[in-house]
N, C-alpha and C positions, 0 to 999 in steps of 0.2 A: 504494501499499501504507500504511495507516495506522501510524503510529510506535506501536510497543509502550510503555505505561508499564512502565519496568524499571530496575533498579540502574545506576546512571552507571558504576559501577565492578565488573569481574570479574576475579579474578584480577589478573594485570598490565595489562589491556586498560581503559581509562578512557574515559568518554563515551559509553559502551554505548547505543546508539539503538534497536538491534533484536536480539532474543535467541531465537532458535527452535530447535526441535528437529526433527532427521527420523532416520526408521529406515533402516538400510543394511544387508542381511545380517545381521540379527537384534542390531545393533548399535546405540545411540542417540548420535546426534551433534548437537553444540549448535552453532549458527552465530551469531555475534556480529556486528554491524556496529559498528565502534569506531571512536573519533576520536584515540586516542593511546594508546601503550604506556610503562608504568611501568616503566623498568629500574633498582630499587633507589633509587628517588627523584628519578631523572633520567628527568623528562616529555617524550617525544618524539612531537610531533605528526606528525613526519615516517613515524612508522610509525602505519599506520592502514590499514583495510579490512574486509575480511572474515577473523576467524577462525574455524577449524572446531577443535572441541573432541571427544574421544572420551569421552564421558561415562561409559561403564563402565568404561574402564581407566584414567581420570581424567588424561589428558594431552592435549597440545596436538599436532593432528595438521599444521596448518599455520596462516598469518597472513599479514596483508598482501597478501591478495586485492584487486585491482583499489584497490590503494594509490592515492592522489593526492598532490600535493608537500605540501600540510598540511591534518591532518586538524581543524583549527579552525574550518571551515566546517560547514554542514550536509551531509549524506552527499549525494553525486552521484545523478543520475538512473542514471549506469553501475553506481555500486555497488548501489543498490536491485535493479534490473534484475538484475544478477548475483546477488544471495543469493533473489531469487524465482525466478531459473532453476536454481540448487541445491536449493532446495526442491521443485521439480517434475521435475527431469531424471530420466531411467533410473538406477540404482544403478550403472551402467558409466561414464554421463557423471559423475557424482558423483565417482565414485573417480578417472577421469582429470584432473579437475580439481584433486581434493585432490594427488594423486600428481605432477602436472605442474608444481604451484606452485613458484617460485623456494624457498620458505622451508618447504617439506616436511619432516618429522620422519622420513618412512617411508612405505612404502607400506600403502595399506589393502586 
């Protein structure tokens, strides 16, 4: 999958290398592959992976999907494969991934 040219920081997510949208159940979700998290100026590369944002409600659904030890490196094949899967899977599978994430903010 080619890397999109996009903002290096979206909200608290830094080092954004992929930024894609997906419709599920009439809602627009934004999937970010990011390398770090900005917690009020404290940048943590240990928080990285895929974040799912609800564009309609303007809220975070979940993050840290396919997290690796440090996000300073380039995205792994596993992270890219998971993002691709989340873009193509059924709506039910997408919801299951988001809802079962350890950092889920609530069911979708």
